N, C-alpha and C positions, 0 to 999 in steps of 0.2 A: 701771250694771251692776256687780254685786258682783265682788270679786276675792278669791280664797281662798288659804289656806295649803294645803299638801299634806294635812295632817291634817284640815282642814275638808272638803276634797273627798272624802277617804276616808269621813268620817262621812256625807256626802251620799249617796255610793254605798250605804252600809249602810242609810240611811234609805229610799232608793228601793226597795231589795230587801225590807226587813223591814216598813216601814210602808205602802208603796204597792204591794207585790206585783209589782214589775217584776223578772223573773228576771235574774240576772247575765249570762246568755247573750244576752239582748236588749240589755242595755247595751253589751256588747262588740260585738255585731253592728251596733248603731246607730253606735258610734264608728268602726268600720272602714268602714262604708258612707258616713259623712260624708266621710272622707278620699277614698274612691273617687269619690264624687259630685263633689267639688271637682276632682279630676284629670280626670274625664270632661268636666266643663263648661268648665274653664279651660285644660287642656293638650290633652286628647283622647288617644286611644290608637292611632289609625290610623298605621301604619308607625313606631311608637315602641317602644323597648325599655325595660323597667323592672327595676331591681334593688331588692329589698326586704330590708333588713338587720334581722335580728331577734335579740334576746337571749332570755333564758329567763323573763322575767316577763310580766305582763299586757300591757305595751306590745308585746312580741313577739307576743302573741295578737292584739292589734289589727292588727298588721302582717300576720298570717296572713289575717285577714278581707279586708284590702285586696288581698293577692295573689290570693286565691280569686276575688274579684269582677273583678279585672283579667283573670284567666285566663278567666272566664266570658264575657267580651265579646270574646275572641279576641286580647287583648294578648299581646305577647311579654314574659313575666315570669319572672324567676329569683329565688327566695327563698333567702337565705343565713342559716342558723341558726348563730350563733357560740356554740356550746355543745352540751351533750348533751341532745337533745330528750326523753330519758326523764325528765328533771327537770321537764318541764312539768306543771302541776297545774291542775285545774278547767277553766275556760273556755279557757284558753290551750291546754291539752292537747286539748280537744275541737276547737278550730279547727285545730290542727296536724294532727290525724287527718283532718279534712274536707278540708284542703288536699292531703294525701297522696292521699286517695281521688279527688280531682278529676283527678289526672294532671298537675297543674302541676309544674314543675321545682323541686326542693328540693335544696340542697346543704348537707349537715350537717357541722359543724365543718370548714369549708374552710380550707386553708392560706392564708396571706396573699397568695400569688400568685394564687389563685383569686378572692379577694375583690377584689384590684386589677383583675383581668381583667373581672370582672362589672361593676364600676363603670365602667371605661373603655368597655365595650361597650354600656352603657345610655345612654338619653337622659335618663331621670329616675330618681333614687334616692329611695326612701322610707325615712326614718330611723325605725325602730321598735326601737331598741336598749334604751334605759333609761326614757325618759319621766320622770315625776316621782319614780320610785322610787329614784333614785340616792342613795346614802348615804355614798360615799367617793370619793376621787380616782380618776379614770379611768386605768387602766394596762394593760399587757400588750397582747394582740391587739386589744382594743377601742380603745386609744389609737392603735395603728397604723392600724386601719381608719378611724377618724375623721380622722386626719391625712391619710391617702390620699384620703379623700372630699373634704376641704377643698382639697387640692392640685389636684384634677381640674377644678374649676369647673363641675361638672354641676349641673343643676337639682335642688334638693333640697326635698322635702316632709317636714316633721317631724311625727310623730304625738304630739300633746299638748304637747310641749316639745322643743326640740333636745337630743339626748343629750349629757350633760355639763354642762348648765345646772341649777343648784340651783333647785328649784321654789319654794322659800320666799324666796330672796334675789336671784335672777337672777345670782348669781356663777358663775364657771366652775370646775368641779371638775377642774382640771388641763388639760383640753382639752375642747372642745365642738364639735359640728356647727354649721356655718354654713348655715342654711337660707334658702331663698327665700320659703317659705310655711310657716306652722304652723297646723294644725287642732287646736284644743284642745277639751276635752270638759267639759260641765256649765257651767263658768264659767272665766274666765281665772284662772291661778294667778299669784301675785305674781311669780314668775320669768319669766312671759310678758311682763310689762309694766314691770319694773324693769330698768335697764341693769346689765351689758352683755347680759343675756339677751334684752331686747326687740330689740336690734340683731341678734343672732344668729338670732332667729326670723323675720326678714323680716316679711311681712304676716301678721297674725294673724286667724284666723277661729274663731268659737265656735259649737259646736252643743250644744244642751241634752240630746241623746241620750235624749229623752222624759222628762227630769226635769220634774215639774209646777212651777208657779210657787211653790207652798208651799216648795219646796226652793231654787230659784234666788233667791227673794226673802227668804230666811231672815234675820230681823233680828239673829240671833246673829252673823252675819258683819258685821264692823264696818268693812271696807275696801271701797271702791268706786272706779270711775273717775269723775273729776270731770266731771259733766254739769250745769253751773250753770244757774240760772233765767233766764228772760227779764228784760230790763230794764223797769222801770216806764215808762209813757208820760210824755214830757215835757209839763208843763203849758204850754199855749200862752200863758197870761198870766203865766208865771213871771218872776221877776227873779233877779239873781245869788244872792241868799240862798236862793231856792227850791231851788237845785241844790247846796246844801252850802256851809258856811262852815267852812273848815279852817285850823287854825294849825299851821305847821311850825316847830319849834324846832330849828334846824340851822345848820351852818356854823362855820368858824373860819378864821384866817389860813391862806392857801394851800389851803383846802378850799372851792372855789367851785362845783365841778360838782355835788356831792351835794345841797346845798340848792336850787340852781336847778332841777336836773332833777326833783327830787321835787315841788317847788311847781308847776312848769310841767306836769308829767304830770297833776296833778289837773285842770288846766284843759283839757288836750288830750283827756282821756278823758271830758269832759262835765261836770266840776264847775263851780261858779259863782264861788266867792270863795276865793282862795288867799292866805293871810297868811303872811309869813315873818319870824320873830324870829331875827335873826342879829347877830353882833358889829358894832358901829357902823362900824368901819373898813372892813369889806368890803362894806357895803351899796351904795356907788356902783358897785362892780364887778358885784355881783349884779343891780343894776338894769339894767345894760347887757346882761345875759344874758336878763333877763325883765322887761320893762317892765310887763307885765300883772299882776305880783305886787304885793300891797300889803305894804309893809315896816314892821316894828316894830324899829327899831335898838335894840340892847342894849349895856349896859356890858360891858367885856371885861377879861380878865386881861392881864398884861404880855406873855404869849405870844400874845395875840390870840384866845383862846377865850372862851366865855360865862362871865361871872363869877357866883359864887355869890350875890352881892348882887341879882341879877335875879329871885330865886326868887319873891318876893311879887308882883311885877308880872306875871311869866309865869303864875303861878297865877290871877291875876285875868283875864288875857287868855284863858287856857284855859277859864275858866268862861263866857266870852261866845260861844264858837263851838260847832259841832256835833261836832267831831272833832279830835283832836290827834295829830300825828306828832312823835315825839321821837327825836333821835339822829343823823340823817344828817350825817356830816362834822363832828361837834362836837369831835373830837379826843379824845385820851386823857389830857388834862391832869387832874391829881388834883382841882383845885377844880371843874372842869366835871363830872367824874364824880360828885362829891358833889351838885352841882346836879341832875344827871339823876335820881339816886336820890330826892332830895327832891321833885322834880316828879312822878316816877312814883308816889310815895306820895300826893301831894296833889291831883293833877288829877282832878276829878270829872266826867269825860266819857269816852266811848270813846277809848282811847289805843293807838296803834301805836308800838312801840319797835323801832328798826332801827339797823344799823351800829354806830357807837361807843357808842350808847346801850345796846346789848345787852352790850357789854363792861363798862359801868358797873354794870348791874343784876346781872350775873353775880357780882359781888362781894357781893351782898346780895339774893338772889332773893326773900326774904320780902316785899320791897316789892310784888312782883307777887302773891304769894299773898294778901296782905292787902287788895288792891284789891276794892272792891265794884262798880266799873264794868267793862264789857267791856275786855279787854286783848288785843292782838294782838302777837305776837313774830314776826320774820321773819329768822331766822338762816340763814347758810350753814353748811356742816359745821364749819368752824373755830370759828364763834361758838357753834354748838350744843355743841361739845366743851367750850368754856369754861363754858357754862351748866350742863352735866351733870357736869363733872369727868372726862369720858372722853377717850380719844384720838380723833383724827379717824378713824383706821382702825376703831375700835369703832363710831363713829357710822355709817360707811359700810357696815359689815358687817350691821347690822340697822336701817336707817333708819326703817322703819315702826314697829318696836317702840320705838325711841328717841323719835321725835316723839310717839307715842301716850302714852308714860309722862310726858313733860315736860308735855304739854297737860293731862293728868289731874292731875298733881301741882301745877301752878301755877294751875289753873283758868282757863287762857288758850286762845285760838285761836293755833296755832303753824304757821307756814309754814317747812318745811325746804327751802330753795332748792337747785336743782340740776337735772340732767337728770331729768325726771319729778319736778318739785317736789311735795311732799306738804303737804296741809292737814289738820291734826288739831284736833279740838274737845275740849273738856274732858270730854265724855261718852264719849270713846273712839272716836268715829267718825273715819275717815281717808279722804281722797280723794286719788287719784293723778292728777296733771294730765297730759294728753296733749299739750299744745301747747308750742311752743318748740323751739329748736335750739341747736347749739353756738355760734352767733354771739352768743347772749346771755351767754356767758361772757366778759364784758368789763367794765371799770370803769364804774360808774354805772348798770348795768342794774338792780341791786336798788333804787336810788333811784327809778327810773321806776316800778318795781313798787309802792313804798309810795304814790306819788301816785295810781296807778291804783286801788289799793284804796280810798284816801280818796275818790276820785271816785265809786266805786260806792256807797259809803255816802251820799254827798251826793245821788245820784240816787234814793235811796229804798229801797235794799235794807237788810236787817238786817245786823249786823256779820258774822255767819258767812257769809251769802250774798254780802256785799260782798267778803269775802276770797276765796272760791271763784271768783267772777266776775272779780275783779281779777287773780288769778293766771292764769286762762284767757285773758283779754283781753291781758294783758302778753305771754304766749307767742304769741298769735295775731298781735299787732303785730310781734313778732320774726320770725314766719314770713312775714308780708307783706314785711318788709324783706329777708329772705333771698331771697325769690322775685324781688325786684327787683335786688338787689345781689350775691347769693351770701352764704354764711355767713362767708367770710373778710372781715375788715375792717369788720363791722357795729359801730357804736358805739351807746352809749346814746342819743345824739342821733338816730340813725336809728330806733331803736325809738320814741322820743318822737314823732317826726314821722309815724309810721305809726299812732299811737293813734287819731286821728280816723277813719281809714278802717276800722280794726278795729272800733271802736265802731259805726260806721254799718252795716257788714256784719252785726255781731252783732244789732243792732236789727231790720234789715230782712229778714235771712235766717237767723234763729236756728236753725231746724230744719236747714237745709243746713250751717251752720257747725259745729254741734255733732253732726250725724249721723255715726255711725260713727267719731267721733273722728279726723277727717281720713283715713279709710280705714285707720287704724291697727288698728282692730278691726271686723271684719265678722261678720255672722250667717249661719249656714247652717241 
């Protein structure tokens, strides 16, 4: 499912009207009817009171449709217009007049005491204040109304997006409505699915409001929810090399978790042959953590990190495998950073760079640009900031734009890790991943991800599909772990141990596992 910016959705509205001849009045009627239908089917109207909060834009017009339809089935509904209704224009004006003519109760420019009373007296509040049209910080009576609504704990249904959430970024414009359910129109907006907007919106439902597939499937929209492909069937006569031969170049003195978790995750997610090139002195410890791994002990620096003199041997090893992972836990030692850059430039196989490896290549990103083989980068926001020269705050302000630009600039597939991890391809497409939870925000989780991606490639997916599927499965394993243990206290080891179950469920119940993105997004 595509995910749009506010500007892209406005263009879709215009296209529906001008190219497909769908009157704006029908679009607004369909939008309001979708919200009403959800309320009727999921909440009901019998013996319930409703307050509909409207401002003066088209979102308020949608709210008027909802109020009129609730009134038409005998619901007790009060509409509060927080502004001068003479300023309504077009369809919003039309629906205001229809609501007045219906005899439904409308309170115009109510004092805050009246707003507070209407909210308290209702069972359900419909938020039709701003929608995606917000362009500045919420203040004045609108801020008071939203704060009062959030204090009451009433059931809230948001129209299109919770008021106060930026439709392009998911950021809060000063204050925002906390909704239980959001019904959005046409397609999800970025603010519906990026945090914190995704959390404030509750369950998200999408209605196409009669948009034809030519609009909702428009290839010009480059962002979509991550709905990865099925896994290829396992060959019944396969051997360990059939399911991927991966070399992990990782580890340093005191860095045991990163290399072992990455290499083991490749096996736990279905891969066949996991090789680990690590400093010689730590191999015995790593072997105790993962005896199934095949080790290639390497010479080390005085500090216990991989020595530059290993370059030729590692290039030779890299040429013998299917896929190479470079960087987990290699440390920030200068000699090792130079080794990483030399390997990144010389390895002629698909290459995933993670962790300390990203810090090394950030000092010379041309090594990535010059690669002719597929390259995958998996930064968290801090590592992305180093790659781009931006601040972490700048990365978090526009994560989709940042990851899109980096992927295009470097000609790489880039995973920006975090809540709603993003996968960007060099052609500008971006996928927003729906799986995962806060329990994944723990040391070593990213190393499990790198091994999972490597396993997906070993199972027969192309690099881009392997990345998308690996990100999804990693989050899915985290969700299974959270379901068993709770999000508090999940470790990377817990995620690792749930990879087999996640992969099994994904294989056997692909449609169920991926359907509706765990109920995060439903269709009306």
